C-alpha positions as CSV (number, residue, x, y, z in Angstrom):
1,X,87.7,109.5,78.4
2,X,89.0,106.4,80.2
3,X,86.6,106.0,83.0
4,X,86.3,102.3,82.2
5,X,90.0,101.8,82.9
6,X,89.7,101.1,86.6
7,X,87.6,98.0,85.8
8,X,90.6,96.6,83.9
9,X,93.1,96.9,86.7
10,X,93.0,93.1,87.2
11,X,94.3,92.6,83.7
12,X,97.5,94.5,84.2
13,X,99.5,91.8,85.8
14,X,99.0,89.7,82.8
15,X,99.5,92.5,80.3
16,X,102.6,94.3,81.6
17,X,105.0,93.6,84.4
18,X,107.5,95.8,86.2
19,X,110.9,94.6,85.2
20,X,114.4,95.2,86.5
21,X,116.3,98.4,86.3
22,X,118.2,97.3,83.2
23,X,114.9,97.6,81.2
24,X,115.4,101.4,81.2
25,X,117.7,100.8,78.2
26,X,114.6,99.9,76.2
27,X,112.5,102.6,74.5
28,X,108.8,102.3,74.8
29,X,106.2,103.7,72.4
30,X,103.9,104.0,75.4
31,X,104.8,105.7,78.6
32,X,107.8,105.1,80.8
33,X,105.9,105.3,84.2
34,X,108.1,106.0,87.2
35,X,106.4,105.0,90.5
36,X,107.6,106.3,93.9
37,X,106.3,104.7,97.1
38,X,105.7,106.5,100.4
39,X,107.4,106.6,103.7
40,X,108.8,103.2,104.9
41,X,108.5,101.7,101.5
42,X,111.6,99.7,100.7
43,X,113.7,99.5,97.6
44,X,111.8,98.7,94.5
45,X,108.6,97.4,96.1
46,X,105.4,98.8,94.8
47,X,103.2,100.8,97.1
48,X,99.6,102.2,97.0
49,X,100.5,104.2,93.9
50,X,100.1,101.0,91.8
51,X,96.3,101.7,91.9
52,X,97.1,104.5,89.5
53,X,100.0,103.0,87.5
54,X,98.1,99.7,86.9
55,X,95.3,101.4,84.9
56,X,97.8,103.6,83.1
57,X,99.6,100.5,81.9
58,X,96.3,99.2,80.4
59,X,95.2,102.5,78.9
60,X,98.5,103.3,77.1
61,X,99.8,100.3,75.1
62,X,103.5,99.4,75.3
63,X,104.1,101.2,78.6
64,X,106.5,100.2,81.3
65,X,106.4,100.7,85.0
66,X,109.7,101.4,86.7
67,X,109.5,101.4,90.5
68,X,112.1,103.7,91.7
69,X,114.5,101.8,94.0
70,X,114.9,104.2,96.9
71,X,114.5,103.5,100.7
72,X,111.8,105.9,102.0
73,X,112.1,106.4,105.7
74,X,110.3,108.6,108.3
75,X,111.8,107.1,111.5
76,X,113.0,110.6,112.4
77,X,113.4,113.9,110.7
78,X,117.1,113.4,109.8
79,X,116.6,110.1,108.1
80,X,113.5,111.4,106.3
81,X,115.5,114.2,104.7
82,X,118.4,112.0,104.0
83,X,116.2,109.5,102.1
84,X,114.3,112.3,100.3
85,X,117.7,113.7,99.0
86,X,118.9,110.2,98.1
87,X,115.6,109.6,96.3
88,X,116.0,112.9,94.4
89,X,119.4,111.8,93.1
90,X,118.0,108.4,92.0
91,X,115.0,109.9,90.3
92,X,117.1,112.4,88.4
93,X,119.4,109.7,87.2
94,X,116.4,107.6,86.1
95,X,114.9,110.4,84.1
96,X,118.1,111.6,82.6
97,X,119.2,108.1,81.6
98,X,115.9,107.3,79.9
99,X,115.5,110.7,78.3
100,X,119.0,110.5,76.8
101,X,118.5,107.0,75.5
102,X,115.0,107.6,74.2
103,X,114.6,111.3,73.3
104,X,111.2,110.8,71.6
105,X,109.7,108.8,74.4
106,X,107.3,110.1,77.1
107,X,107.5,109.9,80.9
108,X,104.8,109.8,83.5
109,X,105.6,110.1,87.3
110,X,103.4,108.9,90.1
111,X,104.5,109.7,93.6
112,X,102.8,109.1,97.0
113,X,103.7,110.8,100.3
114,X,107.5,110.8,100.6
115,X,107.5,109.8,97.0
116,X,105.6,112.9,96.1
117,X,108.1,115.0,98.1
118,X,111.0,113.4,96.2
119,X,109.2,114.0,92.9
120,X,108.6,117.7,93.4
121,X,112.1,118.3,94.9
122,X,113.5,116.7,91.8
123,X,111.5,118.9,89.5
124,X,111.4,122.1,91.5
125,X,114.7,121.9,93.5
126,X,115.0,122.9,97.1
127,X,117.1,125.9,98.0
128,X,117.2,125.0,101.7
129,X,119.4,121.9,101.1
130,X,120.9,123.0,97.8
131,X,119.0,120.6,95.6
132,X,119.0,121.9,92.0
133,X,116.0,121.1,89.8
134,X,116.1,118.7,86.9
135,X,117.2,120.3,83.7
136,X,114.4,121.6,81.6
137,X,115.7,119.7,78.5
138,X,114.8,116.5,80.4
139,X,111.6,117.9,81.8
140,X,110.1,118.4,78.3
141,X,109.7,114.6,78.1
142,X,107.7,114.4,81.3
143,X,104.1,114.6,80.1
144,X,102.2,114.0,83.4
145,X,103.0,114.1,87.1
146,X,100.5,112.7,89.7
147,X,101.2,113.2,93.4
148,X,99.2,112.3,96.5
149,X,99.6,113.4,100.1
150,X,102.7,115.5,99.4
151,X,104.2,116.7,102.7
152,X,105.9,119.6,100.8
153,X,102.6,120.9,99.4
154,X,102.4,124.7,98.9
155,X,99.0,126.3,99.1
156,X,97.3,128.3,96.4
157,X,99.0,126.6,93.4
158,X,97.1,126.0,90.1
159,X,97.9,122.3,90.1
160,X,96.5,121.6,93.6
161,X,93.6,119.2,93.8
162,X,91.5,117.6,96.5
163,X,89.5,119.1,99.4
164,X,92.4,120.9,101.0
165,X,92.3,124.3,99.3
166,X,94.2,126.6,101.7
167,X,96.7,124.7,103.9
168,X,100.4,123.9,103.1
169,X,102.0,120.6,104.1
170,X,104.2,119.9,107.2
171,X,107.3,120.4,105.1
172,X,105.9,123.2,102.9
173,X,108.2,124.1,100.1
174,X,109.7,127.6,99.9
175,X,108.8,130.1,97.3
176,X,112.1,129.7,95.5
177,X,111.2,126.3,94.0
178,X,107.7,127.3,92.9
179,X,108.7,129.1,89.6
180,X,110.6,125.9,88.7
181,X,107.4,123.8,89.3
182,X,105.5,126.3,87.3
183,X,107.2,124.9,84.2
184,X,105.2,121.7,84.9
185,X,102.0,123.3,86.1
186,X,99.8,122.2,83.1
187,X,101.1,118.6,83.6
188,X,101.0,118.3,87.4
189,X,98.2,117.3,89.7
190,X,98.8,117.3,93.4
191,X,96.0,115.7,95.4
192,X,95.5,116.5,99.1
193,X,92.4,116.1,101.3
194,X,91.4,117.8,104.5
195,X,92.4,115.7,107.5
196,X,95.6,114.4,105.9
197,X,98.2,114.9,108.7
198,X,101.1,115.3,106.2
199,X,99.8,117.5,103.4
200,X,96.9,119.3,105.3
201,X,98.0,119.5,109.0
202,X,95.7,121.1,111.6
203,X,92.6,120.7,109.4
204,X,89.5,119.1,110.9
205,X,91.7,117.3,113.4
206,X,93.8,114.2,112.5
207,X,92.0,111.6,110.6
208,X,94.1,108.4,110.5
209,X,92.9,107.0,107.2
210,X,92.9,110.1,105.1
211,X,96.5,109.9,104.1
212,X,95.9,106.5,102.6
213,X,92.5,107.2,101.2
214,X,93.6,108.4,97.8
215,X,93.9,104.7,96.8
216,X,90.6,103.3,98.1
217,X,87.9,102.6,95.5
218,X,87.8,104.9,92.5
219,X,88.3,108.1,94.6
220,X,90.6,110.2,92.3
221,X,91.7,107.3,90.1
222,X,89.3,108.0,87.2
223,X,90.1,111.7,87.1
224,X,93.8,111.5,87.5
225,X,94.3,108.6,85.0
226,X,92.0,110.2,82.4
227,X,94.0,113.5,82.6
228,X,97.3,111.6,82.4
229,X,96.3,109.6,79.4
230,X,95.0,112.8,77.7
231,X,98.4,114.5,78.3
232,X,100.2,111.4,77.0
233,X,98.5,111.6,73.6
234,X,99.5,115.3,73.1
235,X,102.7,115.8,71.0
236,X,105.8,116.5,73.0
237,X,106.2,120.2,73.6
238,X,102.4,120.8,73.7
239,X,101.9,120.4,77.4
240,X,102.2,124.0,78.5
């Protein structure tokens, strides 16, 4: 449907820019695209995930990219979980604020690595640390979720994509959150390839560049963007 989109990435900087947090008060006829960087990203800096958000901005007119301002960290296990939990709170607030201000608008979420972990903990909850899932009344406005290299990946889920078919991530989520994520199954794509040390540990050895390979060339861009755009143009409530 939009395989041509990737050739237009260079136009995005001229067409749409990512503005300050206050722009959440505006309602967009296009998608409100929330972008979450990976580990050791800082604040509101864009990461690799812009290779997906850029073509979405071109394909869906009057869209806006909001780079979630959270400090991802993987310096050690404790700071990693602290920043995941802080990111969950920030993402929940961003979704709730925009959904309440713009009840007819549509949201797309793109998360990479720790940003993917934050995204799915927000939507599915996490019984281990007491994180409750986003309320379903807000979730109905989320029309597409794209995640890449998710350390919390659970095997054998209908929304899993990539060459890793049977291995869970290093921080595999427990069964308690999977029914909550099932609400989003028709809108969620979770990409993970064999050799990715975080979402596919102990598969074909450790391949250093696999975790970042989701953003090189076209790779999964055409597929993921095409599906997200198709989901966007469905009426709200028709994504199950």
